[in-house]
C-alpha positions in Angstrom: -0.4 -1.2 -7.9 1.5 -1.8 -4.6 3.3 -4.9 -5.8 4.9 -3.1 -8.8 5.2 0.2 -6.9 3.5 2.3 -9.6 0.3 4.4 -10.0 -2.4 3.0 -12.3 -4.9 5.8 -12.0 -4.2 9.5 -11.9 -6.2 12.7 -12.0 -5.5 16.4 -12.3 -8.0 19.2 -11.7 -8.3 22.9 -12.2 -11.0 24.3 -9.9 -12.8 27.7 -9.9 -15.1 28.5 -7.0 -17.1 31.5 -6.1 -20.3 32.1 -3.9 -22.7 30.7 -6.6 -20.9 28.0 -8.4 -18.0 25.6 -8.6 -16.4 24.6 -11.9 -13.9 21.8 -12.3 -11.9 20.8 -15.4 -10.6 17.3 -14.8 -8.1 15.2 -16.7 -8.0 11.4 -15.8 -5.7 8.6 -17.0 -6.4 5.0 -16.1 -3.7 2.5 -16.9 -5.4 -0.6 -15.4 -6.0 -2.0 -19.0 -2.3 -2.0 -19.6 -2.1 -5.1 -17.3 -4.0 -7.2 -19.9 -2.6 -8.2 -23.3 -2.6 -5.3 -25.8 -4.3 -3.0 -23.4 -4.4 0.7 -23.9 -4.6 3.4 -21.3 -7.9 5.3 -21.0 -7.8 9.1 -20.9 -10.6 11.5 -20.4 -11.3 15.2 -19.9 -14.5 16.1 -18.1 -16.2 19.2 -16.7 -18.0 19.2 -13.4 -20.4 22.1 -12.5 -22.0 22.5 -9.1 -24.4 25.3 -8.4 -24.7 26.4 -4.8 -28.4 27.2 -5.1 -29.2 23.6 -6.1 -26.8 21.5 -4.0 -25.0 23.1 -1.0 -21.5 21.9 -0.5 -19.6 21.7 2.8 -16.3 21.3 0.8 -14.0 24.2 1.4 -11.0 22.6 -0.4 -10.0 20.7 2.7 -9.7 17.5 0.7 -7.6 18.8 -2.2 -5.9 16.1 -4.2 
């Protein structure tokens, strides 16, 4: 939210990567519902698994957030 100078969405990840797989544990918090009346923030934890043999990735942690 640029008008109020605050973050409404945030994400933190822990990533493990080797030659065969990539595993991410992701925590996300979305506060856009707080703008409405009686809104609550949404929080989630997810796991992302990518197997190199099924889907090749050109990502070498260049775009780390």
